[in-house]
C-alpha beads as a LAMMPS data file, in Angstrom:
LAMMPS data file: protein, C-alpha beads

147 atoms
146 bonds

1 atom types
1 bond types

-500.0 500.0 xlo xhi
-500.0 500.0 ylo yhi
-500.0 500.0 zlo zhi

Masses

1 110.0

Atoms # bond

1 1 1 -65.691 441.767 221.098
2 1 1 -66.419 441.409 217.383
3 1 1 -66.483 444.637 215.425
4 1 1 -69.773 445.416 213.725
5 1 1 -70.411 446.663 210.197
6 1 1 -73.682 447.899 208.722
7 1 1 -74.031 447.557 204.957
8 1 1 -76.462 450.032 203.398
9 1 1 -77.446 449.267 199.806
10 1 1 -80.763 448.630 198.075
11 1 1 -79.302 446.005 195.722
12 1 1 -79.317 442.433 197.104
13 1 1 -76.696 441.541 194.474
14 1 1 -74.331 443.902 196.327
15 1 1 -75.441 443.259 199.919
16 1 1 -75.263 439.450 199.918
17 1 1 -71.654 439.129 198.699
18 1 1 -70.550 442.022 200.947
19 1 1 -72.171 440.365 203.965
20 1 1 -70.371 437.116 203.169
21 1 1 -67.036 438.877 202.587
22 1 1 -67.207 440.837 205.841
23 1 1 -68.346 437.788 207.853
24 1 1 -65.475 435.753 206.373
25 1 1 -63.139 438.432 207.697
26 1 1 -64.538 438.151 211.222
27 1 1 -67.009 441.031 211.369
28 1 1 -70.558 441.019 212.725
29 1 1 -72.729 442.279 209.846
30 1 1 -76.159 443.920 209.629
31 1 1 -77.807 445.317 206.499
32 1 1 -80.279 448.063 205.606
33 1 1 -81.889 448.760 202.236
34 1 1 -82.991 452.388 202.707
35 1 1 -81.476 455.480 204.255
36 1 1 -84.179 455.617 206.929
37 1 1 -83.628 451.957 207.843
38 1 1 -79.897 452.621 208.042
39 1 1 -80.334 455.490 210.522
40 1 1 -82.629 453.347 212.686
41 1 1 -80.211 450.405 212.577
42 1 1 -77.304 452.700 213.492
43 1 1 -79.357 454.177 216.356
44 1 1 -80.056 450.702 217.760
45 1 1 -76.591 449.201 217.255
46 1 1 -73.921 451.951 216.956
47 1 1 -71.657 450.005 214.592
48 1 1 -67.933 450.411 214.155
49 1 1 -68.253 451.029 210.412
50 1 1 -70.924 451.716 207.790
51 1 1 -70.509 450.668 204.146
52 1 1 -72.822 453.140 202.462
53 1 1 -74.226 453.495 198.951
54 1 1 -75.122 457.018 197.799
55 1 1 -78.205 456.154 195.734
56 1 1 -80.836 454.818 198.165
57 1 1 -84.614 454.858 198.370
58 1 1 -85.754 457.648 200.692
59 1 1 -82.892 459.672 202.072
60 1 1 -79.597 459.399 200.216
61 1 1 -76.343 457.995 201.494
62 1 1 -75.021 461.548 201.602
63 1 1 -77.828 462.448 204.023
64 1 1 -77.166 459.333 206.127
65 1 1 -73.494 460.316 206.381
66 1 1 -74.474 463.848 207.400
67 1 1 -76.808 462.476 210.102
68 1 1 -74.026 460.239 211.423
69 1 1 -71.555 463.110 211.590
70 1 1 -74.023 465.475 213.307
71 1 1 -74.545 463.057 216.228
72 1 1 -71.712 463.392 218.786
73 1 1 -72.429 459.876 220.097
74 1 1 -71.612 458.495 216.633
75 1 1 -68.403 460.436 216.010
76 1 1 -66.228 457.298 216.067
77 1 1 -68.302 455.432 213.476
78 1 1 -66.254 454.979 210.317
79 1 1 -67.997 455.504 206.961
80 1 1 -66.948 454.181 203.570
81 1 1 -69.019 455.094 200.536
82 1 1 -69.388 452.231 198.013
83 1 1 -71.105 453.723 195.003
84 1 1 -71.454 454.049 191.236
85 1 1 -71.177 457.838 191.596
86 1 1 -67.699 458.522 190.207
87 1 1 -67.599 462.250 189.529
88 1 1 -65.025 464.365 191.318
89 1 1 -67.881 466.441 192.762
90 1 1 -69.565 463.371 194.270
91 1 1 -66.287 462.118 195.737
92 1 1 -65.516 465.554 197.176
93 1 1 -69.045 465.821 198.589
94 1 1 -68.797 462.417 200.278
95 1 1 -65.458 463.207 201.863
96 1 1 -66.549 466.719 202.852
97 1 1 -69.591 465.262 204.611
98 1 1 -67.220 463.224 206.739
99 1 1 -66.755 459.869 205.025
100 1 1 -63.502 458.147 205.887
101 1 1 -63.154 456.727 202.386
102 1 1 -64.927 456.597 199.029
103 1 1 -64.766 453.571 196.700
104 1 1 -66.427 453.445 193.312
105 1 1 -68.049 450.303 191.942
106 1 1 -66.707 447.995 190.756
107 1 1 -64.045 447.611 193.442
108 1 1 -61.863 444.672 194.360
109 1 1 -62.667 442.633 197.447
110 1 1 -59.044 442.856 198.563
111 1 1 -59.059 446.666 198.361
112 1 1 -62.263 446.894 200.394
113 1 1 -61.092 444.420 203.032
114 1 1 -57.783 446.279 203.413
115 1 1 -59.533 449.628 203.812
116 1 1 -61.953 448.190 206.381
117 1 1 -59.135 446.540 208.352
118 1 1 -57.090 449.738 208.349
119 1 1 -60.007 451.842 209.569
120 1 1 -60.949 449.327 212.258
121 1 1 -57.458 448.562 213.534
122 1 1 -58.262 449.944 217.019
123 1 1 -60.704 448.706 219.661
124 1 1 -64.379 448.417 218.759
125 1 1 -66.811 451.181 219.703
126 1 1 -68.705 448.705 221.890
127 1 1 -65.482 447.844 223.774
128 1 1 -64.737 451.533 224.342
129 1 1 -68.305 452.160 225.528
130 1 1 -68.129 449.234 227.952
131 1 1 -64.747 450.417 229.234
132 1 1 -66.062 453.954 229.743
133 1 1 -68.934 452.614 231.868
134 1 1 -66.494 450.941 234.261
135 1 1 -64.373 454.062 234.827
136 1 1 -65.300 456.342 237.682
137 1 1 -67.067 459.508 236.469
138 1 1 -64.791 461.511 238.776
139 1 1 -61.719 460.642 236.717
140 1 1 -62.916 462.818 233.864
141 1 1 -63.402 465.909 236.021
142 1 1 -60.562 468.407 235.660
143 1 1 -59.316 470.101 238.820
144 1 1 -59.846 473.854 239.010
145 1 1 -56.973 475.993 237.777
146 1 1 -55.433 478.137 240.463
147 1 1 -53.701 481.427 239.720

Bonds

1 1 1 2
2 1 2 3
3 1 3 4
4 1 4 5
5 1 5 6
6 1 6 7
7 1 7 8
8 1 8 9
9 1 9 10
10 1 10 11
11 1 11 12
12 1 12 13
13 1 13 14
14 1 14 15
15 1 15 16
16 1 16 17
17 1 17 18
18 1 18 19
19 1 19 20
20 1 20 21
21 1 21 22
22 1 22 23
23 1 23 24
24 1 24 25
25 1 25 26
26 1 26 27
27 1 27 28
28 1 28 29
29 1 29 30
30 1 30 31
31 1 31 32
32 1 32 33
33 1 33 34
34 1 34 35
35 1 35 36
36 1 36 37
37 1 37 38
38 1 38 39
39 1 39 40
40 1 40 41
41 1 41 42
42 1 42 43
43 1 43 44
44 1 44 45
45 1 45 46
46 1 46 47
47 1 47 48
48 1 48 49
49 1 49 50
50 1 50 51
51 1 51 52
52 1 52 53
53 1 53 54
54 1 54 55
55 1 55 56
56 1 56 57
57 1 57 58
58 1 58 59
59 1 59 60
60 1 60 61
61 1 61 62
62 1 62 63
63 1 63 64
64 1 64 65
65 1 65 66
66 1 66 67
67 1 67 68
68 1 68 69
69 1 69 70
70 1 70 71
71 1 71 72
72 1 72 73
73 1 73 74
74 1 74 75
75 1 75 76
76 1 76 77
77 1 77 78
78 1 78 79
79 1 79 80
80 1 80 81
81 1 81 82
82 1 82 83
83 1 83 84
84 1 84 85
85 1 85 86
86 1 86 87
87 1 87 88
88 1 88 89
89 1 89 90
90 1 90 91
91 1 91 92
92 1 92 93
93 1 93 94
94 1 94 95
95 1 95 96
96 1 96 97
97 1 97 98
98 1 98 99
99 1 99 100
100 1 100 101
101 1 101 102
102 1 102 103
103 1 103 104
104 1 104 105
105 1 105 106
106 1 106 107
107 1 107 108
108 1 108 109
109 1 109 110
110 1 110 111
111 1 111 112
112 1 112 113
113 1 113 114
114 1 114 115
115 1 115 116
116 1 116 117
117 1 117 118
118 1 118 119
119 1 119 120
120 1 120 121
121 1 121 122
122 1 122 123
123 1 123 124
124 1 124 125
125 1 125 126
126 1 126 127
127 1 127 128
128 1 128 129
129 1 129 130
130 1 130 131
131 1 131 132
132 1 132 133
133 1 133 134
134 1 134 135
135 1 135 136
136 1 136 137
137 1 137 138
138 1 138 139
139 1 139 140
140 1 140 141
141 1 141 142
142 1 142 143
143 1 143 144
144 1 144 145
145 1 145 146
146 1 146 147
Protein backbone atom coordinates (compact mmCIF):
# COMPACT_ATOMS: atom_id res chain seq x y z
CA UNK A 1 0.00 0.00 0.00
CA UNK A 2 1.30 3.46 -0.91
CA UNK A 3 2.38 5.60 2.01
CA UNK A 4 0.48 8.85 2.39
CA UNK A 5 1.82 12.34 3.10
CA UNK A 6 -0.16 15.46 3.97
CA UNK A 7 1.49 18.76 3.08
CA UNK A 8 0.32 21.69 5.20
CA UNK A 9 1.32 25.12 3.90
CA UNK A 10 -0.63 28.21 2.88
CA UNK A 11 1.75 29.05 0.02
CA UNK A 12 0.89 27.39 -3.32
CA UNK A 13 4.47 28.11 -4.46
CA UNK A 14 5.60 25.66 -1.76
CA UNK A 15 2.76 23.12 -1.94
CA UNK A 16 2.78 22.48 -5.70
CA UNK A 17 6.48 21.59 -6.02
CA UNK A 18 6.36 19.53 -2.80
CA UNK A 19 3.34 17.60 -4.08
CA UNK A 20 5.18 16.87 -7.33
CA UNK A 21 8.39 15.87 -5.52
CA UNK A 22 6.62 13.50 -3.13
CA UNK A 23 4.49 11.96 -5.91
CA UNK A 24 7.64 11.43 -8.01
CA UNK A 25 9.04 9.48 -5.06
CA UNK A 26 6.00 7.20 -4.91
CA UNK A 27 3.92 8.77 -2.15
CA UNK A 28 0.18 9.47 -2.13
CA UNK A 29 -0.13 13.21 -1.39
CA UNK A 30 -2.88 15.41 0.05
CA UNK A 31 -2.61 19.10 0.92
CA UNK A 32 -4.16 21.53 3.40
CA UNK A 33 -3.75 25.31 3.54
CA UNK A 34 -4.81 26.00 7.14
CA UNK A 35 -4.21 24.36 10.49
CA UNK A 36 -7.91 23.53 10.88
CA UNK A 37 -8.04 21.95 7.41
CA UNK A 38 -4.94 19.94 8.26
CA UNK A 39 -6.50 18.49 11.43
CA UNK A 40 -9.66 17.55 9.51
CA UNK A 41 -7.65 15.96 6.69
CA UNK A 42 -5.56 14.01 9.22
CA UNK A 43 -8.75 12.88 10.99
CA UNK A 44 -10.20 11.56 7.72
CA UNK A 45 -7.04 9.97 6.32
CA UNK A 46 -4.51 9.23 9.12
CA UNK A 47 -1.41 9.76 6.97
CA UNK A 48 2.01 8.25 7.47
CA UNK A 49 3.70 11.66 7.54
CA UNK A 50 2.81 15.35 7.74
CA UNK A 51 5.03 18.06 6.21
CA UNK A 52 4.02 21.03 8.31
CA UNK A 53 4.66 24.77 8.11
CA UNK A 54 4.62 26.71 11.39
CA UNK A 55 3.04 29.93 10.10
CA UNK A 56 -0.52 29.06 9.01
CA UNK A 57 -3.85 30.85 8.90
CA UNK A 58 -5.93 29.89 11.94
CA UNK A 59 -4.14 27.53 14.26
CA UNK A 60 -0.37 27.34 13.88
CA UNK A 61 1.69 24.37 12.82
CA UNK A 62 2.89 24.10 16.41
CA UNK A 63 -0.74 23.65 17.51
CA UNK A 64 -1.38 21.09 14.75
CA UNK A 65 1.66 19.11 15.93
CA UNK A 66 0.42 19.26 19.52
CA UNK A 67 -3.03 18.01 18.44
CA UNK A 68 -1.42 15.13 16.54
CA UNK A 69 0.70 14.11 19.51
CA UNK A 70 -2.22 14.29 21.98
CA UNK A 71 -4.27 11.75 19.98
CA UNK A 72 -3.17 8.17 20.79
CA UNK A 73 -4.59 6.94 17.47
CA UNK A 74 -2.14 9.23 15.65
CA UNK A 75 0.99 8.37 17.63
CA UNK A 76 2.71 6.74 14.63
CA UNK A 77 2.22 9.73 12.33
CA UNK A 78 5.60 11.26 11.53
CA UNK A 79 5.88 15.07 11.50
CA UNK A 80 8.49 17.19 9.76
CA UNK A 81 8.34 20.95 10.14
CA UNK A 82 9.23 22.86 6.94
CA UNK A 83 9.39 26.50 7.92
CA UNK A 84 11.06 29.90 7.70
CA UNK A 85 11.25 30.00 11.51
CA UNK A 86 14.96 29.46 12.14
CA UNK A 87 15.53 30.51 15.74
CA UNK A 88 16.87 27.97 18.20
CA UNK A 89 13.75 28.53 20.33
CA UNK A 90 11.42 27.70 17.43
CA UNK A 91 13.41 24.58 16.54
CA UNK A 92 13.44 23.46 20.18
CA UNK A 93 9.70 24.14 20.48
CA UNK A 94 8.92 22.10 17.36
CA UNK A 95 10.97 19.15 18.52
CA UNK A 96 9.64 19.39 22.08
CA UNK A 97 6.08 19.28 20.75
CA UNK A 98 6.93 15.96 19.14
CA UNK A 99 8.10 16.68 15.60
CA UNK A 100 10.36 14.02 14.16
CA UNK A 101 12.43 16.58 12.28
CA UNK A 102 12.66 20.31 11.60
CA UNK A 103 13.91 21.76 8.29
CA UNK A 104 14.25 25.45 7.62
CA UNK A 105 13.47 27.00 4.24
CA UNK A 106 15.15 26.97 1.85
CA UNK A 107 16.01 23.27 1.97
CA UNK A 108 17.29 20.94 -0.71
CA UNK A 109 14.92 18.47 -2.33
CA UNK A 110 17.44 15.68 -1.79
CA UNK A 111 17.67 16.40 1.95
CA UNK A 112 13.88 16.39 2.32
CA UNK A 113 13.42 13.20 0.29
CA UNK A 114 16.11 11.43 2.34
CA UNK A 115 14.53 12.48 5.63
CA UNK A 116 11.08 11.37 4.45
CA UNK A 117 12.40 8.01 3.23
CA UNK A 118 14.25 7.41 6.48
CA UNK A 119 11.20 8.20 8.60
CA UNK A 120 8.91 6.06 6.45
CA UNK A 121 11.20 3.06 6.03
CA UNK A 122 8.75 0.74 7.85
CA UNK A 123 5.25 -0.39 6.89
CA UNK A 124 2.57 2.24 6.31
CA UNK A 125 0.10 3.11 9.07
CA UNK A 126 -2.74 1.89 6.84
CA UNK A 127 -1.00 -1.49 6.40
CA UNK A 128 -0.53 -1.83 10.16
CA UNK A 129 -4.17 -0.88 10.78
CA UNK A 130 -5.39 -3.43 8.24
CA UNK A 131 -3.13 -6.10 9.74
CA UNK A 132 -4.39 -5.34 13.25
CA UNK A 133 -7.99 -5.83 12.09
CA UNK A 134 -7.22 -9.35 10.89
CA UNK A 135 -5.59 -10.49 14.15
CA UNK A 136 -7.79 -12.08 16.76
CA UNK A 137 -8.56 -9.69 19.64
CA UNK A 138 -7.74 -12.53 22.05
CA UNK A 139 -4.08 -12.51 21.04
CA UNK A 140 -3.54 -9.18 22.74
CA UNK A 141 -4.97 -10.30 26.08
CA UNK A 142 -2.27 -11.11 28.62
CA UNK A 143 -2.80 -14.18 30.80
CA UNK A 144 -3.21 -13.53 34.51
CA UNK A 145 -0.05 -13.68 36.59
CA UNK A 146 -0.06 -16.43 39.15
CA UNK A 147 1.92 -16.24 42.38
